[in-house]
C-alpha positions in Angstrom: 5.0 16.0 8.8 2.7 13.8 10.7 -0.1 15.8 12.3 -2.1 13.9 14.9 -5.0 14.8 17.2 -8.2 13.3 18.4 -9.9 16.5 17.4 -10.6 17.0 13.7 -10.8 20.8 14.1 -7.4 20.8 15.7 -6.0 18.7 12.8 -7.4 21.3 10.4 -6.0 24.2 12.4 -2.5 22.6 12.6 -2.6 21.7 8.9 -3.4 25.3 8.0 -0.6 26.6 10.2 1.8 24.1 8.6 0.8 25.2 5.1 1.2 28.8 6.0 4.7 28.2 7.4 5.7 26.2 4.3 4.5 28.9 1.9 6.2 31.6 3.9 9.5 29.7 3.9 9.2 29.1 0.1 8.6 32.8 -0.5 11.5 33.8 1.8 13.9 31.4 0.1 13.0 32.7 -3.4 13.3 36.3 -2.2 16.7 35.5 -0.6 18.0 34.3 -3.9 16.1 36.9 -6.0 14.2 34.3 -7.9 10.8 34.9 -9.3 8.2 32.3 -8.0 7.1 31.6 -11.6 10.7 30.8 -12.7 10.2 27.0 -12.7 13.8 26.3 -13.5 15.2 28.0 -10.3 12.4 28.7 -7.9 12.0 26.7 -4.7 8.6 25.1 -4.6 6.7 22.9 -2.1 4.3 20.2 -2.9 2.0 19.1 -0.1 0.7 15.5 -0.5 -1.7 14.0 2.1 -0.7 10.4 2.7 -3.4 9.5 5.1 -6.1 10.7 7.4 -6.8 9.7 11.0 -10.1 11.2 12.0 -10.9 11.9 15.6 -13.2 9.7 17.6 -13.9 8.7 21.1 -15.7 5.9 22.9 -17.3 5.8 26.4 -15.3 3.9 29.1 -18.5 1.9 29.5 -18.4 0.5 25.9 -18.2 -3.3 25.9 -14.9 -3.3 24.0 -13.3 -1.0 26.6 -14.7 -3.1 29.5 -13.4 -6.3 27.9 -9.9 -4.7 27.5 -10.0 -3.6 31.2 -11.0 -7.1 32.3 -8.1 -8.7 30.3 -5.7 -6.2 31.8 -6.9 -7.1 35.3 -6.7 -10.9 34.6 -2.9 -10.7 34.1 -2.5 -8.7 37.4 -2.2 -5.2 36.0 -4.3 -2.1 36.5 -6.0 -0.6 33.5 -4.8 2.9 32.6 -6.3 5.3 30.1 -4.2 7.6 28.1 -7.2 9.6 26.9 -8.3 10.3 23.4 -5.4 10.3 20.9 -4.4 9.4 17.4 -4.1 5.7 16.8 -5.0 3.1 14.3 -8.4 2.8 16.1 -9.5 6.3 15.0 -10.7 5.2 11.6 -13.0 2.4 12.8 -14.2 4.5 15.7 -15.1 7.4 13.3 -17.1 4.9 11.3 -19.0 3.7 14.3 -17.1 0.4 14.6 -15.9 -0.4 18.2 -12.1 -0.5 18.4 -9.5 -0.3 21.1 -5.7 0.2 21.0 -3.8 -1.8 23.6 -0.2 -2.0 24.4 2.0 -5.1 24.0 3.5 -4.9 27.5 6.8 -3.7 28.8 7.7 -0.1 29.6 8.4 2.7 27.1 8.3 6.5 26.6 9.2 9.3 24.3 6.9 7.9 21.6 7.4 9.4 18.1 10.6 11.3 19.1 14.3 10.6 18.7 14.3 9.8 22.4 11.8 7.0 22.1 12.7 4.0 24.3 11.4 0.5 25.3 12.2 -2.0 28.0 10.5 -5.4 27.8 9.8 -5.6 31.5 7.2 -8.4 31.9 6.3 -8.0 28.3 4.8 -11.5 28.3 1.8 -10.1 30.3 1.0 -7.9 27.3 0.8 -10.9 25.0 -1.4 -12.8 27.5 -3.6 -9.8 28.0 -4.1 -9.3 24.3 -5.0 -13.0 23.8 -7.5 -12.9 26.6 -9.1 -9.8 25.0 -9.3 -11.5 21.6 -10.9 -14.6 23.1 -13.3 -12.5 25.1 -14.4 -10.5 22.0 -14.8 -13.7 20.1 -17.4 -14.8 22.7 -15.4 -17.0 25.0 -16.7 -16.4 28.5 -13.6 -15.9 30.6 
């Protein structure tokens, strides 16, 4: 189960709900088959292992890294759009006070993280150009 949110409290709440549901399902399955929970040869058990942690975090739209990303988007003829706070690979550096931004690669897509996820590479080359401009701008090149 991948639990994501930009809000650490919401992640904790969802994690607790998931753990409660898993424990309830384990109890119900063992009761269904009349197996004692301490019968380690027959009882259903669940082991929860945390594989990673994406802490929440947000930045101001006026932060230099966000402004640079917007200028790079405009430079390739597109309009910046903000999806709002979410769970991305930028969450960890942002939570540590390190400026970060997640930008797309271009094209069109939808249904992310579902079985209905899709992608069309419409003008995807603009994404590559935009990202290169952003990198050069952050490296100090005055565009």
